[in-house]
C-alpha positions in Angstrom: 8.4 -35.9 47.3 6.5 -37.9 50.0 9.0 -38.8 52.7 6.7 -40.2 55.3 3.2 -41.4 55.8 0.9 -43.0 58.3 -2.9 -43.6 58.4 -3.7 -39.9 58.9 -1.3 -38.0 56.7 1.5 -37.9 54.2 4.6 -35.7 54.7 5.9 -34.0 51.6 9.3 -32.5 51.4 10.3 -29.6 49.0 13.9 -28.8 48.4 15.2 -25.2 48.4 15.6 -23.5 45.0 18.7 -21.6 46.1 22.4 -22.6 46.4 22.4 -21.3 50.0 20.1 -23.3 52.2 18.8 -22.2 55.6 19.6 -24.6 58.5 16.1 -24.8 59.9 13.3 -26.2 57.8 9.6 -25.1 57.7 6.9 -27.5 58.6 3.5 -26.4 57.3 0.4 -28.0 59.0 -2.8 -27.0 57.2 -6.1 -27.5 58.8 -7.2 -31.1 58.8 -10.2 -30.2 56.6 -8.0 -28.8 53.9 -5.6 -30.5 51.6 -2.0 -29.5 51.3 -2.5 -27.7 48.0 -4.2 -24.8 49.7 -0.7 -23.6 50.3 0.6 -24.5 46.8 -2.2 -23.5 44.4 -0.1 -22.2 41.5 3.4 -20.7 41.2 2.3 -17.1 41.3 0.5 -17.4 44.7 2.2 -20.4 46.3 3.4 -20.1 49.9 5.5 -23.2 49.4 7.2 -21.8 46.3 7.9 -18.5 48.1 9.5 -20.4 51.0 11.8 -22.6 48.8 12.8 -19.5 46.7 14.0 -18.0 50.0 16.4 -21.0 50.6 14.1 -23.0 52.9 13.5 -26.7 53.1 9.8 -27.1 53.4 7.8 -30.0 54.8 4.1 -30.0 54.3 1.5 -32.3 55.8 -1.2 -33.6 53.4 -4.1 -35.0 55.5 -5.7 -38.2 54.2 -9.4 -38.6 53.9 -10.7 -40.6 56.8 -12.1 -44.0 56.0 -14.1 -46.5 58.0 -11.1 -47.7 60.1 -10.5 -44.1 61.3 -14.0 -43.5 62.5 -12.9 -43.9 66.2 -9.8 -41.7 65.9 -10.2 -38.9 68.5 -8.8 -35.4 68.3 -5.9 -36.3 70.6 -5.0 -39.1 68.2 -5.0 -36.5 65.3 -2.6 -34.3 67.3 -0.3 -37.1 68.4 -0.1 -38.9 65.1 -0.4 -35.8 63.0 1.6 -32.6 63.8 3.6 -34.1 66.7 4.6 -37.1 64.6 5.5 -34.8 61.7 7.7 -32.7 64.0 9.7 -35.8 65.0 10.1 -36.9 61.3 11.4 -33.4 60.4 13.8 -33.5 63.3 15.2 -36.8 62.1 15.5 -35.6 58.5 16.9 -32.2 59.4 19.2 -32.2 62.5 19.1 -28.4 62.8 15.3 -28.7 63.3 15.9 -30.0 66.8 18.1 -27.0 67.8 
């Protein structure tokens, strides 16, 4: 489920598939040239599926394709409004992530 988005990415949250849930979530940040599904191709070779089967809450960034308005976005902007912003969202949604 998409739990957050801005002009650069969407943040998808996957719930654990186990009754016992680990306190700290995972945040996967794929390279900006790849889409999120590189980590979730099919059930038998999905990194995401493996993580949720181990009791982890998983957050996965899905980079948006840049359009004309993003042509002046610099690498520093991608870092600040990408992974750093995603970390803050995960911390708000999972209090144990800030520990």
